[in-house]
KOLPA-645865 format. One record per residue (C-alpha): residue in one letter; x, z, y. Coordinates in steps of 0.1 Angstrom, whole numbers, plus 2048, in hexadecimal, padded with zeros to 3 digits. Layout:
REM KOLPA-645865
@aa:A; px:X; pz:Z; py:Y
...
This chain:
REM KOLPA-645865
@aa:X; px:91C; pz:640; py:89F
@aa:X; px:926; pz:61B; py:8A0
@aa:X; px:945; pz:614; py:8B4
@aa:X; px:940; pz:606; py:8D8
@aa:X; px:959; pz:5EC; py:8E3
@aa:X; px:966; pz:5E2; py:905
@aa:X; px:95E; pz:5BE; py:90C
@aa:X; px:974; pz:59F; py:911
@aa:X; px:966; pz:580; py:923
@aa:X; px:972; pz:55D; py:91D
@aa:X; px:964; pz:541; py:933
@aa:X; px:95D; pz:51C; py:92C
@aa:X; px:96C; pz:518; py:90A
@aa:X; px:968; pz:4F4; py:8FD
@aa:X; px:953; pz:4EE; py:8DE
@aa:X; px:959; pz:4CA; py:8D1
@aa:X; px:93B; pz:4BA; py:8BF
@aa:X; px:93F; pz:4A1; py:8A3
@aa:X; px:93D; pz:483; py:8BA
@aa:X; px:958; pz:491; py:8D0
@aa:X; px:941; pz:49E; py:8EC
@aa:X; px:94E; pz:4BD; py:8FC
@aa:X; px:936; pz:4DA; py:903
@aa:X; px:940; pz:4FA; py:913
@aa:X; px:939; pz:51F; py:90B
@aa:X; px:940; pz:542; py:919
@aa:X; px:948; pz:55E; py:901
@aa:X; px:943; pz:583; py:903
@aa:X; px:954; pz:595; py:8E7
@aa:X; px:964; pz:5B6; py:8DD
@aa:X; px:986; pz:5BC; py:8ED
@aa:X; px:995; pz:5C6; py:8CC
@aa:X; px:9A8; pz:5B8; py:8AF
@aa:X; px:995; pz:5AB; py:891
@aa:X; px:978; pz:594; py:88A
@aa:X; px:954; pz:599; py:893
@aa:X; px:933; pz:588; py:88C
@aa:X; px:928; pz:570; py:8A7
@aa:X; px:907; pz:56B; py:8B9
@aa:X; px:902; pz:548; py:8C8
@aa:X; px:8EA; pz:53C; py:8E2
@aa:X; px:8E8; pz:517; py:8EA
@aa:X; px:8D6; pz:512; py:90B
@aa:X; px:8CD; pz:4F6; py:923
@aa:X; px:8C8; pz:50F; py:93F
@aa:X; px:8EC; pz:517; py:949
@aa:X; px:902; pz:52D; py:933
@aa:X; px:90E; pz:540; py:952
@aa:X; px:8EC; pz:54A; py:95F
@aa:X; px:8DF; pz:56E; py:95E
@aa:X; px:8C2; pz:565; py:948
@aa:X; px:8D9; pz:556; py:92E
@aa:X; px:8F0; pz:574; py:92F
@aa:X; px:8D6; pz:58F; py:92F
@aa:X; px:8B3; pz:581; py:929
@aa:X; px:8AE; pz:57D; py:904
@aa:X; px:8CB; pz:593; py:8FB
@aa:X; px:8E3; pz:5A7; py:911
@aa:X; px:905; pz:596; py:909
@aa:X; px:91A; pz:5B4; py:914
@aa:X; px:905; pz:5CD; py:900
@aa:X; px:908; pz:5B6; py:8E1
@aa:X; px:92E; pz:5B3; py:8E6
@aa:X; px:931; pz:5D9; py:8EA
@aa:X; px:91F; pz:5DC; py:8C9
@aa:X; px:938; pz:5C6; py:8B6
@aa:X; px:92C; pz:5A2; py:8BB
@aa:X; px:93D; pz:584; py:8CA
@aa:X; px:922; pz:574; py:8E0
@aa:X; px:925; pz:54F; py:8E6
@aa:X; px:911; pz:53F; py:903
@aa:X; px:912; pz:519; py:901
@aa:X; px:905; pz:4FE; py:918
@aa:X; px:8F5; pz:4E4; py:901
@aa:X; px:8FF; pz:4C0; py:903
@aa:X; px:8F8; pz:4B0; py:925
@aa:X; px:8F1; pz:4D0; py:937
@aa:X; px:905; pz:4E2; py:953
@aa:X; px:929; pz:4E3; py:948
@aa:X; px:926; pz:4D0; py:927
@aa:X; px:92C; pz:4AB; py:924
@aa:X; px:915; pz:491; py:915
@aa:X; px:8F1; pz:486; py:91B
@aa:X; px:8D4; pz:49E; py:916
@aa:X; px:8B9; pz:494; py:8FE
@aa:X; px:8A1; pz:4B2; py:8F7
@aa:X; px:89D; pz:4BD; py:8D3
@aa:X; px:8AD; pz:49E; py:8C3
@aa:X; px:8D1; pz:4A8; py:8CA
@aa:X; px:8CE; pz:4CC; py:8BF
@aa:X; px:8CF; pz:4C8; py:899
@aa:X; px:8F2; pz:4BA; py:895
@aa:X; px:8FF; pz:4CA; py:8B5
@aa:X; px:8F1; pz:4EC; py:8A9
@aa:X; px:903; pz:4E8; py:887
@aa:X; px:924; pz:4DF; py:898
@aa:X; px:922; pz:4FC; py:8B0
@aa:X; px:91A; pz:516; py:896
@aa:X; px:937; pz:50B; py:881
@aa:X; px:94F; pz:50A; py:89F
@aa:X; px:946; pz:52E; py:8A7
@aa:X; px:94B; pz:539; py:882
@aa:X; px:96D; pz:529; py:882
@aa:X; px:97B; pz:53D; py:8A0
@aa:X; px:995; pz:557; py:899
@aa:X; px:97F; pz:573; py:8A8
@aa:X; px:961; pz:56A; py:892
@aa:X; px:95D; pz:578; py:86F
@aa:X; px:94A; pz:558; py:864
@aa:X; px:927; pz:565; py:869
@aa:X; px:912; pz:557; py:885
@aa:X; px:8F0; pz:560; py:892
@aa:X; px:8DD; pz:54E; py:8AE
@aa:X; px:8C5; pz:55B; py:8C8
@aa:X; px:8B1; pz:551; py:8E7
@aa:X; px:88E; pz:547; py:8F1
@aa:X; px:87A; pz:528; py:8FA
@aa:X; px:890; pz:508; py:8F7
@aa:X; px:8AC; pz:520; py:8EC
@aa:X; px:895; pz:529; py:8CF
@aa:X; px:893; pz:504; py:8C7
@aa:X; px:8B8; pz:501; py:8C6
@aa:X; px:8B8; pz:51C; py:8AB
@aa:X; px:89E; pz:50D; py:895
@aa:X; px:8AC; pz:4EA; py:898
@aa:X; px:8CF; pz:4F7; py:88F
@aa:X; px:8C1; pz:50B; py:872
@aa:X; px:8B0; pz:4EB; py:865
@aa:X; px:8D3; pz:4DC; py:85F
@aa:X; px:8DD; pz:4FC; py:84B
@aa:X; px:900; pz:503; py:85A
@aa:X; px:911; pz:519; py:840
@aa:X; px:91B; pz:534; py:859
@aa:X; px:8F9; pz:539; py:868
@aa:X; px:8EB; pz:55A; py:85A
@aa:X; px:8CD; pz:563; py:870
@aa:X; px:8BA; pz:558; py:88F
@aa:X; px:8A4; pz:569; py:8A9
@aa:X; px:88F; pz:54D; py:8B9
@aa:X; px:877; pz:559; py:8D4
@aa:X; px:859; pz:54A; py:8E6
@aa:X; px:85F; pz:528; py:8D5
@aa:X; px:84C; pz:50E; py:8C1
@aa:X; px:84B; pz:502; py:89D
@aa:X; px:845; pz:4DE; py:8A7
@aa:X; px:84E; pz:4CB; py:8C7
@aa:X; px:830; pz:4B5; py:8C5
@aa:X; px:812; pz:4CC; py:8BF
@aa:X; px:816; pz:4EC; py:8D2
@aa:X; px:832; pz:4E1; py:8E9
@aa:X; px:82D; pz:4BF; py:8F8
@aa:X; px:80A; pz:4B9; py:8EC
@aa:X; px:7EE; pz:4D1; py:8E2
@aa:X; px:7CE; pz:4C6; py:8D0
@aa:X; px:7D6; pz:4A2; py:8DA
@aa:X; px:7D9; pz:4AB; py:8FF
@aa:X; px:7F9; pz:4A7; py:913
@aa:X; px:806; pz:4C9; py:91F
@aa:X; px:809; pz:4BB; py:942
@aa:X; px:813; pz:4D9; py:958
@aa:X; px:82D; pz:4E5; py:940
@aa:X; px:83C; pz:4C3; py:938
@aa:X; px:83E; pz:4B7; py:95C
@aa:X; px:848; pz:4D8; py:96B
@aa:X; px:862; pz:4E1; py:951
@aa:X; px:873; pz:4BF; py:951
@aa:X; px:872; pz:4BA; py:977
@aa:X; px:87D; pz:4DD; py:982
@aa:X; px:891; pz:4EB; py:965
@aa:X; px:89F; pz:4CC; py:954
@aa:X; px:8A5; pz:4B4; py:970
@aa:X; px:8A8; pz:4C5; py:991
@aa:X; px:8BB; pz:4E3; py:983
@aa:X; px:8D4; pz:4CD; py:971
@aa:X; px:8D7; pz:4B3; py:98C
@aa:X; px:8FC; pz:4B9; py:994
@aa:X; px:903; pz:4AF; py:970
@aa:X; px:8F0; pz:48F; py:975
@aa:X; px:904; pz:488; py:994
@aa:X; px:925; pz:48D; py:981
@aa:X; px:91D; pz:47D; py:960
@aa:X; px:901; pz:464; py:967
@aa:X; px:90A; pz:458; py:98A
@aa:X; px:8EB; pz:464; py:99B
@aa:X; px:8ED; pz:467; py:9C1
@aa:X; px:8F1; pz:48A; py:9D0
@aa:X; px:8D4; pz:483; py:9E7
@aa:X; px:8BD; pz:481; py:9C9
@aa:X; px:8BC; pz:4A7; py:9C5
@aa:X; px:8AA; pz:4AB; py:9E7
@aa:X; px:890; pz:492; py:9DB
@aa:X; px:88B; pz:4A4; py:9BA
@aa:X; px:886; pz:4C6; py:9CB
@aa:X; px:86D; pz:4B6; py:9E2
@aa:X; px:85A; pz:4AB; py:9C3
@aa:X; px:85C; pz:4CE; py:9B5
@aa:X; px:84B; pz:4DA; py:9D5
@aa:X; px:82E; pz:4C2; py:9D1
@aa:X; px:82B; pz:4C5; py:9AC
@aa:X; px:805; pz:4C6; py:9AF
@aa:X; px:806; pz:4A2; py:9BA
@aa:X; px:81A; pz:49A; py:99B
@aa:X; px:7FF; pz:4AA; py:985
@aa:X; px:7E4; pz:494; py:995
@aa:X; px:7F8; pz:474; py:994
@aa:X; px:7E9; pz:458; py:97F
@aa:X; px:7F2; pz:445; py:96B
@aa:X; px:807; pz:461; py:95C
@aa:X; px:81F; pz:449; py:94C
@aa:X; px:827; pz:439; py:96E
@aa:X; px:831; pz:459; py:980
@aa:X; px:851; pz:44D; py:990
@aa:X; px:864; pz:46E; py:996
@aa:X; px:876; pz:471; py:975
@aa:X; px:87C; pz:44D; py:96E
@aa:X; px:89D; pz:43A; py:973
@aa:X; px:8AF; pz:44E; py:959
@aa:X; px:8A8; pz:471; py:967
@aa:X; px:893; pz:47D; py:94A
@aa:X; px:889; pz:460; py:933
@aa:X; px:87E; pz:478; py:918
@aa:X; px:860; pz:482; py:92D
@aa:X; px:852; pz:45F; py:92A
@aa:X; px:85C; pz:45E; py:905
@aa:X; px:845; pz:47C; py:900
@aa:X; px:828; pz:46A; py:911
@aa:X; px:82F; pz:44B; py:8FB
@aa:X; px:82B; pz:460; py:8DB
@aa:X; px:80A; pz:473; py:8DD
@aa:X; px:807; pz:472; py:8B7
@aa:X; px:81B; pz:485; py:89D
@aa:X; px:831; pz:468; py:892
@aa:X; px:855; pz:462; py:886
@aa:X; px:861; pz:46A; py:8A9
@aa:X; px:855; pz:48E; py:8A7
@aa:X; px:85A; pz:494; py:882
@aa:X; px:880; pz:492; py:886
@aa:X; px:880; pz:4B2; py:89A
@aa:X; px:861; pz:4C5; py:88D
@aa:X; px:86B; pz:4E7; py:880
@aa:X; px:84D; pz:4E7; py:869
@aa:X; px:85C; pz:4CA; py:857
@aa:X; px:87C; pz:4DE; py:851
@aa:X; px:86D; pz:500; py:848
@aa:X; px:872; pz:4FB; py:822
@aa:X; px:897; pz:4F4; py:829
@aa:X; px:89F; pz:510; py:841
@aa:X; px:8B2; pz:52D; py:830
@aa:X; px:8B6; pz:548; py:84B
@aa:X; px:8A2; pz:566; py:855
@aa:X; px:892; pz:565; py:877
@aa:X; px:885; pz:57E; py:890
@aa:X; px:868; pz:56B; py:8A1
@aa:X; px:85C; pz:57A; py:8C1
@aa:X; px:842; pz:56E; py:8DA
@aa:X; px:825; pz:577; py:8F0
@aa:X; px:7FF; pz:574; py:8EF
@aa:X; px:801; pz:561; py:910
@aa:X; px:81F; pz:54C; py:907
@aa:X; px:81C; pz:526; py:907
@aa:X; px:82D; pz:525; py:8E5
@aa:X; px:819; pz:541; py:8D4
@aa:X; px:80B; pz:529; py:8B9
@aa:X; px:82D; pz:51D; py:8AE
@aa:X; px:83C; pz:541; py:8AE
@aa:X; px:820; pz:54B; py:896
@aa:X; px:823; pz:52C; py:880
@aa:X; px:849; pz:530; py:87D
@aa:X; px:844; pz:553; py:870
@aa:X; px:827; pz:54B; py:859
@aa:X; px:836; pz:52B; py:84A
@aa:X; px:85A; pz:538; py:846
@aa:X; px:84C; pz:557; py:835
@aa:X; px:83B; pz:540; py:81B
@aa:X; px:851; pz:521; py:818
@aa:X; px:874; pz:52B; py:825
@aa:X; px:890; pz:51E; py:80F
@aa:X; px:89B; pz:53F; py:800
@aa:X; px:88C; pz:561; py:7F7
@aa:X; px:8A2; pz:571; py:811
@aa:X; px:896; pz:558; py:82C
@aa:X; px:872; pz:55E; py:822
@aa:X; px:875; pz:584; py:821
@aa:X; px:88B; pz:585; py:840
@aa:X; px:870; pz:578; py:858
@aa:X; px:864; pz:590; py:873
@aa:X; px:84A; pz:58C; py:88E
@aa:X; px:847; pz:59E; py:8B0
@aa:X; px:82B; pz:595; py:8C8
@aa:X; px:825; pz:5A6; py:8E9
@aa:X; px:80C; pz:5A0; py:906
@aa:X; px:825; pz:58A; py:917
@aa:X; px:827; pz:569; py:929
@aa:X; px:843; pz:550; py:927
@aa:X; px:85F; pz:55D; py:929
@aa:X; px:850; pz:580; py:92A
@aa:X; px:862; pz:58C; py:90A
@aa:X; px:881; pz:590; py:920
@aa:X; px:884; pz:5B4; py:92C
@aa:X; px:86F; pz:5BA; py:94B
@aa:X; px:868; pz:5D7; py:962
@aa:X; px:84B; pz:5EE; py:95C
@aa:X; px:82F; pz:5E6; py:974
@aa:X; px:831; pz:5C0; py:973
@aa:X; px:80F; pz:5B2; py:969
@aa:X; px:808; pz:597; py:94F
@aa:X; px:7F8; pz:57F; py:968
@aa:X; px:7E1; pz:597; py:97A
@aa:X; px:7DD; pz:5B1; py:95E
@aa:X; px:7F2; pz:5D0; py:956
@aa:X; px:7F4; pz:5D9; py:931
@aa:X; px:806; pz:5FA; py:936
@aa:X; px:82A; pz:605; py:937
@aa:X; px:82F; pz:602; py:911
@aa:X; px:826; pz:5DD; py:912
@aa:X; px:847; pz:5D3; py:921
@aa:X; px:863; pz:5C5; py:90B
@aa:X; px:87C; pz:5DB; py:91C
@aa:X; px:869; pz:5FA; py:912
@aa:X; px:86B; pz:5F1; py:8ED
@aa:X; px:890; pz:5E7; py:8F2
@aa:X; px:88D; pz:5C3; py:8E8
@aa:X; px:8B3; pz:5BF; py:8E9
@aa:X; px:8B7; pz:5DC; py:8D1
@aa:X; px:89D; pz:5CC; py:8BA
@aa:X; px:8B1; pz:5AC; py:8B9
@aa:X; px:8D2; pz:5BE; py:8B4
@aa:X; px:8C3; pz:5D1; py:896
@aa:X; px:8B8; pz:5B0; py:888
@aa:X; px:8DB; pz:5A2; py:88A
@aa:X; px:8EA; pz:5C3; py:87D
@aa:X; px:8D6; pz:5BF; py:85E
@aa:X; px:8DE; pz:59A; py:857
@aa:X; px:901; pz:597; py:865
@aa:X; px:90F; pz:5B9; py:85F
@aa:X; px:8FB; pz:5C5; py:842
@aa:X; px:8F0; pz:5E5; py:855
@aa:X; px:8CD; pz:5F3; py:856
@aa:X; px:8AE; pz:5E0; py:84E
@aa:X; px:893; pz:5E9; py:835
@aa:X; px:874; pz:5FF; py:839
@aa:X; px:866; pz:5EF; py:858
@aa:X; px:848; pz:5D9; py:856
@aa:X; px:84C; pz:5B4; py:85D
@aa:X; px:833; pz:5B1; py:87A
@aa:X; px:830; pz:5C4; py:89B
@aa:X; px:814; pz:5BB; py:8B3
@aa:X; px:806; pz:5C8; py:8D4
@aa:X; px:7E1; pz:5CD; py:8D2
@aa:X; px:7D2; pz:5C6; py:8F4
@aa:X; px:7B4; pz:5DB; py:8FF
@aa:X; px:7C3; pz:5F8; py:8ED
@aa:X; px:7E4; pz:5F0; py:8FD
@aa:X; px:7F8; pz:5FD; py:8E0
@aa:X; px:813; pz:5EF; py:8C8
@aa:X; px:80B; pz:5EE; py:8A3
@aa:X; px:81F; pz:5E5; py:883
@aa:X; px:80E; pz:5CE; py:869
@aa:X; px:818; pz:5C3; py:846
@aa:X; px:813; pz:59E; py:84E
@aa:X; px:802; pz:584; py:864
@aa:X; px:7E5; pz:57B; py:864
@aa:X; px:7D8; pz:59E; py:85B
@aa:X; px:7C9; pz:59E; py:838
@aa:X; px:7AF; pz:5B8; py:842
@aa:X; px:7A1; pz:5A3; py:85F
@aa:X; px:77F; pz:593; py:857
@aa:X; px:779; pz:570; py:864
@aa:X; px:758; pz:574; py:876
@aa:X; px:743; pz:557; py:885
@aa:X; px:734; pz:55D; py:8A8
@aa:X; px:71B; pz:541; py:8AE
@aa:X; px:713; pz:530; py:8CF
@aa:X; px:6EF; pz:533; py:8DB
@aa:X; px:6DB; pz:528; py:8FA
@aa:X; px:6BA; pz:51A; py:906
@aa:X; px:6CD; pz:4FB; py:912
@aa:X; px:6DA; pz:50A; py:932
@aa:X; px:6FB; pz:51B; py:92A
@aa:X; px:70C; pz:50D; py:949
@aa:X; px:71E; pz:527; py:95E
@aa:X; px:71E; pz:54D; py:95C
@aa:X; px:6F9; pz:54C; py:967
@aa:X; px:6EE; pz:537; py:94A
@aa:X; px:6DD; pz:541; py:92A
@aa:X; px:6FA; pz:53E; py:912
@aa:X; px:6FE; pz:559; py:8F8
@aa:X; px:716; pz:561; py:8DB
@aa:X; px:70C; pz:573; py:8BB
@aa:X; px:712; pz:575; py:896
@aa:X; px:6EF; pz:567; py:890
@aa:X; px:6EF; pz:542; py:886
@aa:X; px:6DC; pz:52B; py:89E
@aa:X; px:6BA; pz:51C; py:896
@aa:X; px:6A7; pz:502; py:8A9
@aa:X; px:6B9; pz:503; py:8CB
@aa:X; px:6BD; pz:4E8; py:8E5
@aa:X; px:6E1; pz:4DD; py:8ED
@aa:X; px:6F4; pz:4E4; py:90C
@aa:X; px:701; pz:4C8; py:922
@aa:X; px:719; pz:4C4; py:93F
@aa:X; px:72B; pz:4A9; py:952
@aa:X; px:751; pz:4A7; py:94F
@aa:X; px:760; pz:496; py:96D
@aa:X; px:786; pz:491; py:96A
@aa:X; px:788; pz:48E; py:98F
@aa:X; px:77C; pz:4B2; py:991
@aa:X; px:78A; pz:4C3; py:972
@aa:X; px:787; pz:4E8; py:96A
@aa:X; px:7A6; pz:4F8; py:979
@aa:X; px:7BF; pz:50C; py:964
@aa:X; px:7BD; pz:531; py:96A
@aa:X; px:7D7; pz:544; py:956
@aa:X; px:7DE; pz:541; py:931
@aa:X; px:7FD; pz:536; py:91E
@aa:X; px:810; pz:523; py:939
@aa:X; px:834; pz:51B; py:942
@aa:X; px:84A; pz:515; py:956
@aa:X; px:841; pz:514; py:97B
@aa:X; px:82B; pz:52F; py:98A
@aa:X; px:81B; pz:51A; py:9A5
@aa:X; px:801; pz:4FF; py:9A8
@aa:X; px:7EA; pz:50F; py:98E
@aa:X; px:805; pz:518; py:976
@aa:X; px:806; pz:53E; py:976
@aa:X; px:805; pz:54B; py:953
@aa:X; px:7F3; pz:569; py:944
@aa:X; px:7D2; pz:57B; py:94B
@aa:X; px:7BB; pz:571; py:968
@aa:X; px:796; pz:577; py:96F
@aa:X; px:782; pz:559; py:962
@aa:X; px:763; pz:560; py:977
@aa:X; px:76C; pz:546; py:991
@aa:X; px:76E; pz:52C; py:974
@aa:X; px:74D; pz:537; py:966
@aa:X; px:73A; pz:52D; py:986
@aa:X; px:740; pz:508; py:97E
@aa:X; px:723; pz:4F4; py:96F
@aa:X; px:73C; pz:4E2; py:958
@aa:X; px:745; pz:503; py:947
@aa:X; px:72D; pz:510; py:92C
@aa:X; px:72D; pz:536; py:928
@aa:X; px:723; pz:548; py:908
@aa:X; px:724; pz:56E; py:907
@aa:X; px:71B; pz:58A; py:8EF
@aa:X; px:706; pz:5A7; py:8FC
@aa:X; px:71B; pz:5C5; py:906
@aa:X; px:72C; pz:5D2; py:8E7
@aa:X; px:71F; pz:5F3; py:8D8
@aa:X; px:741; pz:5FA; py:8C9
@aa:X; px:765; pz:5F0; py:8CC
@aa:X; px:76C; pz:5CF; py:8BB
@aa:X; px:790; pz:5C5; py:8B2
@aa:X; px:799; pz:5A0; py:8B0
@aa:X; px:7BC; pz:59B; py:8A2
@aa:X; px:7C7; pz:57A; py:892
@aa:X; px:7C2; pz:554; py:894
@aa:X; px:7A4; pz:547; py:8A7
@aa:X; px:792; pz:526; py:8A5
@aa:X; px:773; pz:516; py:8B4
@aa:X; px:75D; pz:4FE; py:8A0
@aa:X; px:74A; pz:4E8; py:8B8
@aa:X; px:72F; pz:4CE; py:8B2
@aa:X; px:72F; pz:4B7; py:8D0
@aa:X; px:727; pz:494; py:8DC
@aa:X; px:733; pz:482; py:8FB
@aa:X; px:729; pz:463; py:90E
@aa:X; px:74E; pz:459; py:90E
@aa:X; px:764; pz:447; py:8F4
@aa:X; px:77D; pz:464; py:8F7
@aa:X; px:77C; pz:485; py:908
@aa:X; px:788; pz:4A9; py:905
@aa:X; px:778; pz:4CA; py:8FC
@aa:X; px:787; pz:4EC; py:906
@aa:X; px:77F; pz:510; py:8FB
@aa:X; px:789; pz:531; py:908
@aa:X; px:785; pz:555; py:8FB
@aa:X; px:77E; pz:56F; py:916
@aa:X; px:77A; pz:595; py:917
@aa:X; px:75F; pz:59F; py:930
@aa:X; px:75F; pz:5C1; py:940
@aa:X; px:73E; pz:5D5; py:944
@aa:X; px:727; pz:5C7; py:95F
@aa:X; px:739; pz:5A5; py:95E
@aa:X; px:751; pz:5B3; py:978
@aa:X; px:76E; pz:59F; py:968
@aa:X; px:774; pz:587; py:94C
@aa:X; px:798; pz:585; py:940
@aa:X; px:7A5; pz:568; py:92B
@aa:X; px:7B4; pz:56F; py:909
@aa:X; px:7BC; pz:54D; py:8FA
@aa:X; px:7B0; pz:529; py:8FD
@aa:X; px:7B4; pz:507; py:8EE
@aa:X; px:7AB; pz:4E2; py:8F1
@aa:X; px:7A3; pz:4C4; py:8DB
@aa:X; px:7A4; pz:49F; py:8E4
@aa:X; px:788; pz:48C; py:8D4
@aa:X; px:79E; pz:46F; py:8C7
@aa:X; px:7B5; pz:489; py:8B6
@aa:X; px:799; pz:49F; py:8A8
@aa:X; px:7AB; pz:499; py:887
@aa:X; px:7CD; pz:4A7; py:88E
@aa:X; px:7EC; pz:495; py:880
@aa:X; px:7D7; pz:476; py:87C
@aa:X; px:7D7; pz:456; py:891
@aa:X; px:7BF; pz:454; py:8AF
@aa:X; px:79B; pz:44E; py:8A7
@aa:X; px:784; pz:448; py:8C5
@aa:X; px:761; pz:456; py:8C4
@aa:X; px:740; pz:444; py:8C6
@aa:X; px:72E; pz:44E; py:8E6
@aa:X; px:70F; pz:464; py:8DF
@aa:X; px:71A; pz:46C; py:8BB
@aa:X; px:71E; pz:490; py:8B0
@aa:X; px:740; pz:49A; py:8A3
@aa:X; px:74F; pz:4BA; py:896
@aa:X; px:76D; pz:4C7; py:8A9
@aa:X; px:784; pz:4E4; py:8A0
@aa:X; px:796; pz:4F3; py:8BE
@aa:X; px:7B4; pz:509; py:8B5
@aa:X; px:7B6; pz:527; py:8CD
@aa:X; px:7D5; pz:533; py:8BB
@aa:X; px:7D2; pz:559; py:8BA
@aa:X; px:7CE; pz:57A; py:8CC
@aa:X; px:7CC; pz:5A0; py:8C6
@aa:X; px:7B3; pz:5B1; py:8DC
@aa:X; px:79B; pz:5CE; py:8DA
@aa:X; px:77A; pz:5C5; py:8EB
@aa:X; px:770; pz:5E8; py:8F7
@aa:X; px:74D; pz:5F7; py:8F4
@aa:X; px:738; pz:5E9; py:911
@aa:X; px:74D; pz:5C9; py:914
@aa:X; px:741; pz:5A7; py:90A
@aa:X; px:752; pz:58C; py:8F5
@aa:X; px:74F; pz:56A; py:907
@aa:X; px:757; pz:546; py:8FF
@aa:X; px:75A; pz:52B; py:919
@aa:X; px:756; pz:506; py:90F
@aa:X; px:75F; pz:4E9; py:926
@aa:X; px:773; pz:4C9; py:926
@aa:X; px:792; pz:4D0; py:93C
@aa:X; px:7AD; pz:4E9; py:944
@aa:X; px:7C1; pz:4D9; py:95F
@aa:X; px:7DF; pz:4D7; py:966
@aa:X; px:7E7; pz:4E9; py:946
@aa:X; px:7DB; pz:4CA; py:933
@aa:X; px:7D8; pz:4A7; py:940
@aa:X; px:7B6; pz:49B; py:94A
@aa:X; px:7A4; pz:485; py:931
@aa:X; px:798; pz:467; py:945
@aa:X; px:77C; pz:461; py:92B
@aa:X; px:786; pz:43C; py:927
@aa:X; px:795; pz:43B; py:904
@aa:X; px:7B3; pz:428; py:911
@aa:X; px:7D7; pz:431; py:907
@aa:X; px:7E0; pz:453; py:915
@aa:X; px:7F2; pz:452; py:936
@aa:X; px:7E9; pz:42E; py:93F
@aa:X; px:7C9; pz:433; py:954
@aa:X; px:7CA; pz:434; py:97A
@aa:X; px:7B3; pz:44B; py:98E
@aa:X; px:79B; pz:42E; py:993
@aa:X; px:795; pz:42B; py:96E
@aa:X; px:78A; pz:450; py:969
@aa:X; px:766; pz:453; py:95D
@aa:X; px:74D; pz:470; py:95C
@aa:X; px:741; pz:47A; py:93A
@aa:X; px:721; pz:48C; py:92F
@aa:X; px:72A; pz:4A6; py:916
@aa:X; px:711; pz:4B5; py:8FD
@aa:X; px:718; pz:4D5; py:8E9
@aa:X; px:701; pz:4DB; py:8CC
@aa:X; px:6F8; pz:4FC; py:8BC
@aa:X; px:6DB; pz:4FA; py:8A4
@aa:X; px:6D5; pz:4FF; py:87F
@aa:X; px:6E7; pz:4DE; py:877
@aa:X; px:703; pz:4E1; py:890
@aa:X; px:70E; pz:506; py:890
@aa:X; px:728; pz:506; py:8AC
@aa:X; px:73C; pz:527; py:8AA
@aa:X; px:75C; pz:53A; py:8B0
@aa:X; px:76E; pz:54A; py:893
@aa:X; px:77B; pz:56D; py:89C
@aa:X; px:791; pz:581; py:885
@aa:X; px:780; pz:5A3; py:888
@aa:X; px:795; pz:5C1; py:87D
@aa:X; px:782; pz:5DE; py:86D
@aa:X; px:785; pz:5FE; py:881
């Protein structure tokens, strides 16, 4: 049996960065002579907080198992000096921090990194600079790109996340640092907390770029993000996908089907497995996806629902010992112990509510199957005539609806973060109230005659026209219980018309002209049980998760409420315009 150590704790050790800035760290390590591999987490969320110490990995448990655990406040946060600039500071600072840890007399020169969300970003960005002592990482619930899938998605601004995250977690939570280092008045905190309590007003504020709350040096990066809606040089500097071919460490990538960064978690695993810098890095990628919200991969108590849904006792990360999984990952790559024999992918299959190992992701045995949209021209609402089937459409009239940005479709669950009020609660919720709206088109299969498993990436191909010069289209995949007694969301997505060609400059549309749109719904794993229905919802808004498109074609964030226009949206599904969803159906 491996030796268990008693634990020594050292507080607020200074870590000097290359420009002389002092950051500070706490260390839990074995109270014994000798050197040990180290595990580093670099956080903007307070190194002394309980979530940092026990959330992603239990620091005391790791130290008892022979690791020196280093918890560091990143530059400009809590105890650390300097000015905080999200993402851009973490490449060089990450390199310096890893090598400082490796040089300590209690470290054997091997360093791993761990943590979730932004703390996953600090790992990937450090790994992009290839510090020699970094041997493995375990980034959870985090992205592969801080433009697409973090700040923006499908060309839409991730409003509720960006505003809530920056206001509550980055600015208000760190305000004492701003008082000490940036000369902000102590009274400012009270004002910020008042803004947190009326965040719904912040979501509705227009023009978005003129929202005053985070100006005057409080969070200039929020406005920088709004000024860079396209994937330009600003974002390329910190895109992990740009660095994948240079990164040389194995990674345990873990996330949740209802996590806001699911798409990036999957892409990090897939791309690193193919283009990582070394064979060891490529073969060392692992993927773990549960039915979790953000940050639901942290151990939770049995009985807590995912939104409003309970996936069973085995769905909880604590039940599968997520901390033990991380420790075994580091044992293999930092201690040379264990490893081998286990498949690289482990997923939770919803509907069956069971864990399953797979050889890879996406599943090679899944068959991409088109389910086509049909109607007699009246698919509006649950009471409409929209249907979904594998039969291609013939001569069918289109569906139309009015999208009014003054009355957008409200967000109801999904991959959200990081404030559970004002329409931001993540996870599973009944979509029937949404499906009563005339600006929501509803397409459903008949009740299924057998179980149908859908596991893998999902896209919607939409042929649509709009009366506007720019607009949005949204899609949502829903599992409907027998008798339409409930309709639970599985995954969703959005596309902004001007950015229908992702990674390309904006191109406004011609009103009335039909365009082809691809909406990325990322992925899911769900068994639609016999008697259930597969449903797709189509609309033009999901607010406040995404900003409202004002339908003007003007620069994003510059329109006031008075400029908002209503748009007539037309969805085609005929023999020349075969709108459909692609579902990866797994043979059973």
